C-alpha positions in Angstrom: -29.0 13.6 -2.9 -29.3 10.8 -0.7 -26.8 8.2 -1.9 -29.3 5.7 -1.4 -31.0 6.7 -4.3 -28.6 7.8 -6.3 -28.1 5.4 -9.6 -24.8 6.0 -10.4 -22.1 5.6 -7.8 -21.3 9.3 -7.2 -20.5 10.5 -3.4 -23.0 11.8 -1.4 -23.7 16.1 -0.1 -21.6 16.0 2.4 -24.3 16.6 5.2 -23.2 14.0 7.5 -19.6 15.3 7.6 -19.0 15.6 11.7 -20.7 11.8 11.4 -17.8 11.1 8.4 -14.9 12.9 11.1 -16.3 10.2 13.7 -16.7 6.9 11.6 -13.1 8.5 10.2 -11.8 8.2 14.7 -13.6 5.2 15.6 -11.6 3.2 12.7 -8.6 5.2 13.8 -8.7 4.1 16.9 -9.7 0.2 15.7 -6.7 0.7 13.4 -4.0 1.9 16.0 -5.3 -0.6 18.4 -6.4 -4.3 16.9 -3.0 -6.8 17.2 -3.7 -10.5 16.1 -4.6 -11.0 12.8 -7.9 -10.7 10.9 -10.3 -13.6 12.9 -8.8 -10.6 15.9 -10.5 -8.0 14.1 -13.9 -9.4 13.7 -13.9 -9.7 17.0 -13.0 -6.1 17.9 -15.3 -4.8 15.1 -17.9 -7.3 16.8 -17.5 -5.4 20.3 -17.5 -2.1 18.7 -20.3 -2.2 16.5 -22.6 -4.8 17.9 -22.3 -4.8 21.5 -21.2 -1.0 21.8 -22.3 1.1 19.2 -25.4 -1.6 18.2 -25.1 -0.2 15.0 -26.2 -3.8 13.8 -27.9 -7.0 15.3 -25.9 -9.9 15.7 -27.3 -11.7 13.0 -26.9 -9.0 10.4 -23.4 -8.9 11.7 -23.0 -12.5 10.5 -24.4 -11.7 7.3 -21.7 -9.3 6.6 -19.1 -11.6 7.6 -20.2 -14.8 5.6 -20.3 -12.0 2.3 -17.1 -10.9 2.5 -15.5 -14.4 3.5 -17.2 -15.8 0.1 -15.5 -12.5 -1.9 -11.4 -12.2 -2.7 -9.3 -10.0 -0.6 -9.1 -9.2 2.8 -11.9 -9.7 5.1 -12.0 -8.0 7.7 -11.1 -4.9 6.0 -13.9 -5.6 3.9 -16.3 -5.6 7.0 -14.6 -2.3 8.0 -15.4 -0.9 4.4 -19.3 -2.8 4.5 -20.0 -1.3 8.2 -19.2 2.4 7.0 -21.0 1.5 4.1 -23.8 0.6 5.7 -23.4 3.8 8.4 -23.0 6.9 5.8 -22.4 5.4 2.2 -19.1 5.8 0.3 -17.3 8.1 2.3 -18.4 6.0 5.8 -16.7 3.4 3.1 -13.3 5.6 2.8 -13.2 7.0 5.9 -13.9 3.3 7.7 -10.8 1.6 5.2 -8.7 4.6 5.7 -8.6 5.1 9.8 -8.3 1.0 10.0 -5.5 1.3 7.3 -3.5 4.2 7.6 -1.7 3.7 10.6 0.3 0.5 9.8 0.6 1.6 6.3 2.4 4.5 7.5 4.4 3.1 10.2 5.7 0.3 7.6 6.3 3.4 4.8 8.5 4.6 7.4 10.3 1.6 7.6 10.9 0.9 4.4 12.2 4.2 4.3 15.1 3.7 7.2 13.1 5.3 9.7 13.5 2.0 12.0 16.7 -0.1 11.1 16.2 -3.3 14.0 13.6 -5.1 11.1 11.0 -4.5 13.9 8.8 -1.4 15.1 8.1 -3.6 18.6 10.2 -5.6 21.1 9.4 -9.6 20.7 7.7 -9.4 24.8 5.6 -6.7 23.3 4.2 -8.5 20.3 4.3 -11.8 22.3 1.6 -10.0 24.4 -0.7 -8.9 22.1 -0.6 -12.2 20.6 -2.0 -13.6 23.8 -4.3 -10.8 24.0 -5.9 -11.7 20.5 -6.7 -15.2 22.0 -9.1 -13.3 24.3 -10.7 -11.5 21.6 -11.3 -14.4 19.9 -13.0 -16.1 22.4 -15.2 -13.0 23.6 -16.2 -13.2 19.8 -16.8 -16.8 19.6 -18.8 -17.0 22.4 -21.1 -14.3 21.7 -21.6 -15.2 18.7 -22.2 -19.2 19.2 -24.8 -18.2 21.8 -26.8 -15.7 19.1 -26.2 -17.9 15.8 -25.8 -21.7 17.7 -29.1 -22.1 19.4 -30.0 -25.6 18.6 -28.8 -29.2 17.7 -29.0 -28.6 14.8 -26.8 -25.3 14.8 -24.0 -26.2 17.0 -23.0 -29.5 15.2 -23.0 -27.5 11.8 -20.5 -25.2 14.2 -18.5 -28.4 15.4 -18.1 -29.8 11.8 -17.3 -26.8 10.1 -14.7 -26.2 13.0 -13.4 -29.6 12.2 -13.1 -29.5 8.7 -11.6 -26.1 9.2 -8.8 -27.4 11.2 -8.2 -30.6 9.2 -7.9 -29.0 5.8 -4.6 -26.1 5.1 -6.0 -24.7 2.1 -7.5 -21.5 1.7 -10.3 -22.6 -0.6 -11.4 -25.3 2.6 -13.1 -22.0 3.7 -15.3 -21.3 1.1 -16.3 -24.9 0.7 -17.2 -25.0 3.8 -19.4 -21.9 4.0 -20.5 -23.7 0.7 -21.6 -26.6 2.0 -22.9 -25.2 4.6 -25.4 -23.2 2.8 -26.6 -26.3 0.9 -26.6 -27.9 4.3 -28.9 -25.5 5.9 -31.4 -25.5 2.8 -31.8 -28.9 4.3 -32.6 -28.9 7.6 -34.1 -25.2 8.0 -37.6 -24.2 6.7 -38.3 -20.3 7.6 -40.8 -18.4 6.9 -41.5 -15.2 5.4 -43.4 -14.4 8.6 -39.7 -14.7 10.1 -38.3 -11.1 11.7 -36.0 -9.7 9.9 -33.1 -6.6 10.1 -33.0 -5.0 6.7 -29.3 -3.8 6.5 -29.9 0.0 5.3 -28.1 -0.4 2.1 -26.9 3.2 0.8 -26.2 2.0 -2.7 -28.5 1.1 -5.4 -28.4 -2.1 -7.1 -27.7 -0.4 -10.1 -24.7 1.2 -8.7 -23.5 -2.1 -7.9 -23.6 -3.3 -10.9 -21.5 -0.4 -12.4 -18.8 -1.1 -9.4 -19.3 -4.9 -10.1 -18.3 -4.2 -13.9 -15.6 -0.9 -13.1 -14.2 -4.1 -11.1 -13.7 -6.9 -14.3 -12.6 -3.8 -16.6 -9.9 -3.4 -14.7 -9.0 -6.8 -13.7 -9.0 -7.4 -17.7 -8.3 -3.9 -18.8 -4.9 -3.5 -16.4 -2.5 -6.5 -17.8 -3.5 -5.1 -21.8 -2.9 -1.3 -20.6 0.7 -2.4 -18.8 1.4 -4.6 -22.2 0.8 -1.6 -24.3 2.0 1.4 -21.6 5.6 1.3 -20.8 4.9 2.9 -17.3 6.0 1.3 -14.3 3.5 2.8 -12.3 0.7 0.9 -14.4 2.9 -2.4 -14.1 2.6 -1.5 -10.3 -0.9 -1.0 -9.8 -1.4 -4.2 -12.1 0.4 -6.7 -9.9 -1.3 -5.3 -6.5 -4.8 -5.0 -8.3 -4.5 -8.8 -9.1 -3.1 -9.4 -6.2 -5.8 -8.0 -3.9 -8.7 -9.7 -6.4 -7.7 -13.3 -7.0 -6.3 -14.0 -3.5 -9.7 -15.7 -1.1 -8.6 -16.2 2.5 -6.5 -12.7 2.7 -3.7 -12.5 5.1 -0.9 -14.6 4.3 -1.9 -16.4 1.4 -1.3 -13.3 -0.6 2.4 -13.6 0.3 3.3 -16.2 -2.6 1.4 -13.8 -5.3 3.1 -10.7 -4.0 6.6 -12.5 -3.4 6.7 -13.5 -7.2 5.5 -10.4 -8.6 7.8 -8.1 -6.9 10.8 -10.7 -6.4 11.7 -12.8 -9.2 11.4 -9.2 -11.9 13.7 -7.3 -9.2 11.6 -4.2 -7.8 12.3 -5.8 -4.2 15.2 -7.9 -2.8 14.0 -10.9 -1.2 16.1 -9.9 2.3 14.2 -6.6 1.8 10.4 -8.5 1.3 11.4 -10.4 4.6 12.4 -7.8 6.6 9.1 -6.2 5.5 6.9 -9.4 6.0 8.4 -9.0 9.7 7.7 -5.6 10.4 3.8 -6.3 9.1 3.7 -8.6 12.1 4.4 -6.3 14.5 2.4 -3.8 13.3 -1.7 -3.5 14.0 -4.4 -3.2 11.3 -4.5 -5.5 8.2 -1.7 -7.8 6.4 -2.3 -6.5 3.0 -1.3 -2.7 4.0 2.4 -4.9 3.3 2.2 -3.5 0.2 2.7 0.1 1.2 6.0 -1.3 2.7 6.9 -2.4 -0.9 5.8 0.3 -3.0 8.2 2.3 -0.5 11.0 0.3 -1.3 10.9 0.0 -5.0 14.0 0.2 -7.1 12.2 0.7 -10.1 9.6 2.9 -10.8 7.4 5.0 -7.7 8.6 4.5 -4.8 8.7 6.5 -1.1 5.3 7.8 -0.4 4.0 8.2 -3.5 5.1 4.0 -4.2 4.0 3.3 -0.9 0.5 5.4 -1.4 0.2 3.9 -5.5 0.4 0.2 -4.6 -1.8 0.6 -1.1 -4.3 1.4 -2.9 -4.1 -0.6 -5.8 -4.4 -3.7 -3.6 -7.7 -2.3 -1.7 -9.1 -1.2 -4.6 -10.9 -4.8 -5.7 -11.9 -5.1 -1.6 -14.0 -1.7 -2.4 -15.2 -2.5 -6.1 -16.1 -6.0 -4.8 -18.1 -4.5 -0.9 -20.0 -2.2 -2.9 -21.1 -3.9 -5.6 -22.1 -6.7 -4.0 -24.0 -5.7 -1.2 -27.3 -4.6 -2.5 -27.7 -8.0 -4.4 -27.2 -10.0 -0.9 -29.4 -7.7 0.8 -32.1 -8.5 -1.7 -31.3 -12.6 -1.3 -30.9 -12.3 2.7 -34.6 -11.8 2.0 -36.1 -15.1 0.4 -37.2 -18.1 2.3 -34.4 -20.4 1.2 -31.7 -18.0 1.6 -33.0 -17.8 4.6 -32.9 -21.0 5.4 -28.7 -21.1 3.7 -27.9 -18.5 5.5 -28.7 -20.2 9.1 -26.1 -23.1 8.4 -24.0 -20.0 7.1 -24.0 -18.4 9.9 -23.7 -21.0 12.1 -20.4 -22.7 10.0 -19.1 -18.7 10.9 -19.2 -19.9 14.1 -17.1 -23.0 13.7 -14.7 -21.3 11.8 -13.7 -18.7 14.3 -13.6 -21.7 16.9 -11.1 -23.2 14.3 -9.1 -20.1 14.3 -9.1 -19.8 18.0 -7.5 -23.0 18.2 -4.6 -22.6 15.0 -3.1 -19.8 14.6 -4.5 -17.8 17.6 -4.0 -20.5 20.1 -0.9 -22.4 19.1 1.3 -19.0 18.7 0.0 -17.5 21.5 -0.3 -19.9 24.6 3.4 -21.5 24.6 3.5 -21.8 28.6 0.9 -21.0 31.6 1.6 -18.1 31.9 0.4 -17.4 28.7 -2.6 -18.7 29.3 -3.3 -16.9 32.3 -2.6 -13.6 30.8 -5.0 -14.5 28.4 -7.5 -15.9 31.2 -7.2 -12.4 32.9 -7.3 -10.5 29.5 -10.1 -12.2 28.4 -12.3 -12.1 32.1 -11.5 -7.9 31.9 -13.4 -8.3 28.0 -16.4 -10.1 29.0 -16.8 -9.4 33.1 -14.8 -6.3 33.9 -16.3 -4.3 30.4 -12.8 -2.9 30.4 -12.5 -1.1 26.6 -10.3 -3.4 24.5 -7.8 -1.3 23.7 -7.2 -0.3 27.1 -6.5 -4.6 27.6 -5.0 -4.9 24.2 -2.2 -2.0 25.3 -1.7 -3.2 29.0 -1.4 -6.7 27.4 1.0 -5.5 24.8 2.9 -3.5 27.9 3.1 -6.9 30.5 4.4 -8.9 27.6 7.2 -6.5 27.5 8.0 -6.0 31.4 8.2 -10.3 31.1 10.4 -10.6 28.7 12.9 -7.8 30.5 12.1 -9.3 34.0 13.1 -13.2 32.6 
């Protein structure tokens, strides 16, 4: 049965098994080489799936980014799930998530088990080189998206204003407010017609199934605390804590850290020293920062720990993202066909470019470019990506190696 015609959220029949394996390998390579945080991840995804593989056009990719910015949870991981979902249905979403997430999650579980005893799994010099290459990756994404989405004075103005507003406000809600404001401005400024060419997203989830996923999300959000109160199981308590952390945070990444710290340190599940050591290790591995949950689960002093605890907490913190993406995407496609929604999206897409531009400066540029040599390395990486057409993973590994060699030589 085709997943697109399925009314209930069931898996596909496995007829695209080789394709599912292929999408897992693509995201596995990204999961092994995508350093630099969520904004850089969006740049890697754009280069891989918009520019190289042409899975979807620029505007559709920007729409996905805008949708995931509105949803709570890790935006880059949600975009990855959405890409897999659009391509191969539910199994594609799971394959994309597994490929992108497991490399860093497994490394962090190993670190928690004491395989690495030095607090970091990568040298400071190599880590700095990886931060520098993130500048080039994000710069390439900003340039490519601006060229396609900011095509007139109005859109360029929205982009610039959005960047300034986000830079001046440090709250995680600032991005959501800027995107919402840009949608209103887009409705007022732009007047698209029904005849405008539209690139439909190949949604493989029906609206009825989307409603089921959204209902399950809210049922778990409300039901897990009650189940925790009734049960004496530490495993259920862990799932509740990490599910809520993944479901109630906007901005993703570093924004989730206070929630996790409050959930695991005061009750004595994880010591504060272990929490800080794990956070440091998380900065040194590729992939999403939410995989920090795997380290915390493996480090638990009570209840499930080790491999079981790490995988349990990892699945719990990412589950809200899967439920929200699969639930919201079917309705998003219907909305974006509307004329007023198209006008709003014109403003939102320009604002998304502004958000990327702001992130290019802070934290990407400010955390990486400290001296002329850093700027030179970032410039060479940008030229390698945009003009030499080298694959991103090769540029990433090369910059990490250069950073390590410079740290030894100096």
